C-alpha positions as CSV (number, residue, x, y, z in Angstrom):
1,X,0.2,-11.6,2.8
2,X,-0.4,-13.9,5.6
3,X,-1.6,-17.3,4.8
4,X,-4.2,-18.5,6.5
5,X,-4.7,-15.3,9.0
6,X,-7.2,-17.5,11.3
7,X,-3.8,-19.7,12.0
8,X,-1.2,-17.3,12.4
9,X,-1.3,-15.9,16.1
10,X,0.9,-12.4,16.4
11,X,2.8,-12.0,20.0
12,X,4.1,-8.6,20.7
13,X,7.9,-8.8,22.0
14,X,9.9,-5.4,22.8
15,X,9.2,-2.7,25.4
16,X,6.7,-0.8,25.7
17,X,4.7,1.7,27.8
18,X,1.4,3.7,28.2
19,X,1.0,6.8,27.6
20,X,-2.7,7.6,28.5
21,X,-4.8,5.3,26.3
22,X,-2.0,5.0,23.8
23,X,0.7,2.9,23.4
24,X,4.5,4.0,22.7
25,X,7.0,1.5,21.4
26,X,10.6,1.9,22.7
27,X,13.0,0.7,20.5
28,X,16.8,1.1,21.2
29,X,18.3,3.6,19.0
30,X,22.0,1.8,19.4
31,X,24.1,-1.3,21.2
32,X,26.5,0.2,21.8
33,X,26.2,2.3,25.3
34,X,28.3,5.5,24.7
35,X,26.1,6.1,21.6
36,X,22.5,6.1,23.9
37,X,24.2,8.3,26.2
38,X,25.0,10.7,23.4
39,X,21.5,10.2,21.7
40,X,19.2,9.0,24.5
41,X,18.3,5.6,24.8
42,X,14.9,5.0,22.7
43,X,13.4,5.8,19.3
44,X,9.8,6.6,20.8
45,X,6.9,5.2,18.2
46,X,3.7,6.7,19.0
47,X,0.7,3.8,18.2
48,X,-2.9,6.2,17.5
49,X,-6.1,4.6,18.4
50,X,-6.5,2.2,16.4
51,X,-2.8,0.9,16.5
52,X,-3.0,1.0,20.3
53,X,-6.3,-1.7,20.6
54,X,-4.5,-4.1,18.2
55,X,-1.2,-3.6,20.1
56,X,-3.3,-4.8,23.3
57,X,-4.4,-8.1,21.3
58,X,-0.9,-9.3,20.1
59,X,-0.9,-11.5,23.5
60,X,0.1,-14.8,21.0
61,X,-4.4,-15.6,22.0
62,X,-5.8,-14.1,19.1
63,X,-5.7,-15.5,15.2
64,X,-5.0,-12.4,12.9
65,X,-8.3,-12.8,11.5
66,X,-9.4,-12.3,14.9
67,X,-7.6,-9.3,15.6
68,X,-9.1,-8.0,12.2
69,X,-12.9,-8.8,13.3
70,X,-12.3,-7.2,16.4
71,X,-11.1,-3.9,14.8
72,X,-13.4,-4.0,11.8
73,X,-16.1,-3.9,14.9
74,X,-14.6,-1.2,16.8
75,X,-13.9,1.5,13.9
76,X,-16.3,0.5,11.4
77,X,-13.7,-0.3,9.1
78,X,-14.5,-1.7,5.2
79,X,-11.4,-4.0,4.9
80,X,-10.0,-4.4,8.2
81,X,-7.9,-8.0,7.6
82,X,-5.7,-5.8,4.7
83,X,-5.6,-2.9,7.4
84,X,-4.4,-5.5,10.1
85,X,-2.3,-7.4,8.1
86,X,-0.1,-3.9,7.0
87,X,-0.1,-3.0,10.4
88,X,1.3,-6.3,11.7
89,X,3.9,-6.3,8.8
90,X,4.7,-3.2,9.8
91,X,5.4,-3.9,13.5
92,X,7.0,-7.2,12.5
93,X,9.6,-5.1,10.1
94,X,9.8,-3.2,13.0
95,X,11.2,-6.2,15.5
96,X,7.8,-6.0,17.6
97,X,6.4,-8.9,16.7
98,X,6.9,-12.5,15.8
99,X,4.3,-14.8,14.5
100,X,2.9,-18.5,15.7
101,X,1.0,-20.9,13.7
102,X,-1.5,-23.1,15.4
103,X,-3.1,-25.8,13.7
């Protein structure tokens, strides 16, 4: 999925908050003020323990490969690179993440 995971540095973007130890991503329900008034401001996407751990590493200083290694160590995962790539792809599709490439 992501080529050269050692050179790709994900950076979180968008609004989020903490509830206890878990991250909650905030996605506006609409760009129209009247609809936000009627439906509420944001969708709230609750991340689990693993997702919140990864979210904390998405500061643009950790490569995908480093994030996967740290996730695998903390949670004893068999294939942390694949899990990390899938999670990052979902965040990217949701508009919560951008990728930067460093050489």
